C-alpha positions as CSV (number, residue, x, y, z in Angstrom):
1,M,149.6,61.5,31.1
2,P,145.4,61.5,30.0
3,S,143.1,58.4,31.0
4,H,141.3,57.8,28.1
5,A,143.2,56.5,24.7
6,Q,143.7,58.8,21.4
7,N,143.4,56.2,19.1
8,A,139.7,55.3,20.3
9,P,137.5,58.4,20.1
10,T,134.3,58.0,22.5
11,A,131.9,59.5,20.5
12,D,131.9,57.5,17.9
13,T,131.3,54.7,20.1
14,A,127.9,52.6,19.5
15,P,126.4,51.7,22.9
16,V,126.5,47.9,23.4
17,L,123.4,45.9,22.1
18,K,121.6,44.4,25.4
19,I,118.3,43.1,25.6
20,T,116.6,44.7,28.3
21,H,113.1,42.2,28.1
22,G,112.4,38.8,27.3
23,P,112.5,36.8,24.9
24,T,109.2,35.6,25.7
25,V,106.7,33.1,23.8
26,E,103.9,35.6,23.4
27,F,101.8,32.4,22.4
28,A,102.0,28.7,21.5
29,G,99.6,26.7,19.2
30,S,100.2,23.7,17.7
31,V,102.2,24.7,14.5
32,K,103.1,27.8,15.3
33,A,104.7,30.2,18.2
34,I,105.6,34.1,18.4
35,V,108.4,35.1,20.4
36,A,109.0,38.4,21.3
37,W,112.2,40.5,23.1
38,S,113.6,43.8,23.5
39,T,116.7,45.6,23.4
40,N,118.6,49.1,24.2
41,V,119.6,49.9,20.8
42,S,118.5,48.2,17.1
43,G,119.2,45.4,15.8
44,A,118.7,42.1,14.0
45,T,115.4,40.0,14.7
46,V,116.8,36.3,14.3
47,V,115.4,33.4,16.2
48,H,117.7,29.8,16.4
49,Y,115.4,26.9,17.2
50,G,114.9,22.9,16.9
51,T,113.6,19.9,19.0
52,D,117.0,19.5,20.0
53,P,118.8,22.0,22.5
54,N,122.4,21.4,21.2
55,D,120.8,21.7,17.6
56,L,118.9,24.8,17.0
57,A,119.2,24.7,13.2
58,Q,116.1,25.9,11.8
59,K,115.9,30.2,11.8
60,A,113.1,32.9,11.8
61,M,114.1,36.5,11.3
62,A,112.2,39.9,11.1
63,P,112.9,42.7,9.2
64,W,116.7,44.6,10.5
65,G,116.6,47.4,12.6
66,A,114.1,47.6,15.5
67,L,114.0,48.1,19.8
68,T,111.2,45.8,19.7
69,H,111.3,42.1,18.2
70,R,108.8,39.6,17.5
71,V,109.2,36.6,15.3
72,T,106.6,34.2,13.9
73,L,107.8,30.3,14.2
74,K,105.8,28.1,10.9
75,N,105.2,24.7,10.4
76,L,105.9,23.5,14.0
77,Q,105.3,19.9,15.5
78,P,101.9,20.0,17.3
79,N,102.6,18.3,21.1
80,T,106.6,19.0,20.5
81,T,108.6,20.6,22.9
82,Y,110.9,23.3,21.1
83,Y,114.1,25.0,22.4
84,F,114.8,28.2,21.1
85,K,117.2,30.8,21.7
86,V,117.0,35.1,20.0
87,D,120.1,36.6,18.3
88,S,119.9,40.7,18.0
89,T,123.6,41.1,16.9
90,E,125.3,40.1,13.7
91,N,128.3,38.6,15.7
92,G,126.6,37.1,18.8
93,S,127.6,39.3,21.4
94,A,125.8,40.2,24.3
95,G,122.2,40.4,22.2
96,S,121.8,36.7,22.2
97,S,120.1,35.1,24.7
98,A,120.0,31.8,26.7
99,V,118.2,28.5,25.6
100,Q,114.7,28.5,26.5
101,Q,112.0,26.2,25.7
102,F,108.5,25.8,25.3
103,Q,105.5,23.4,24.7
104,T,102.9,23.2,21.3
105,K,99.7,22.3,21.9
106,G,98.4,19.0,20.6
107,P,96.0,19.4,17.3
108,N,92.7,19.3,19.2
109,Q,93.8,21.8,22.2
110,S,92.5,25.3,22.3
111,A,95.7,28.0,22.1
112,S,93.9,29.8,24.8
113,H,94.6,27.0,27.2
């Protein structure tokens, strides 16, 4: 008896998308932030974010189909803690990250400090 299923050809099965690096906050200013990450196969580029870790209702996206993902979050509030998670799949499988956080700068702080 063969050990592989006859009705599930492995040649046509796409690899499972996984986050291979990140996500990291590359920049956090007073009103915007940049989040980046990498995946092993091309996928969506979506960041869900908000000021409540249990309500990530805001969403920022970039064009679909990249291995490296970079999204700019705009219109943020200064001196505020934001929570976010990234999603590179359309159905939220292995390509979703855990919830992370970052702090925006105060209105008079330099982004480089």
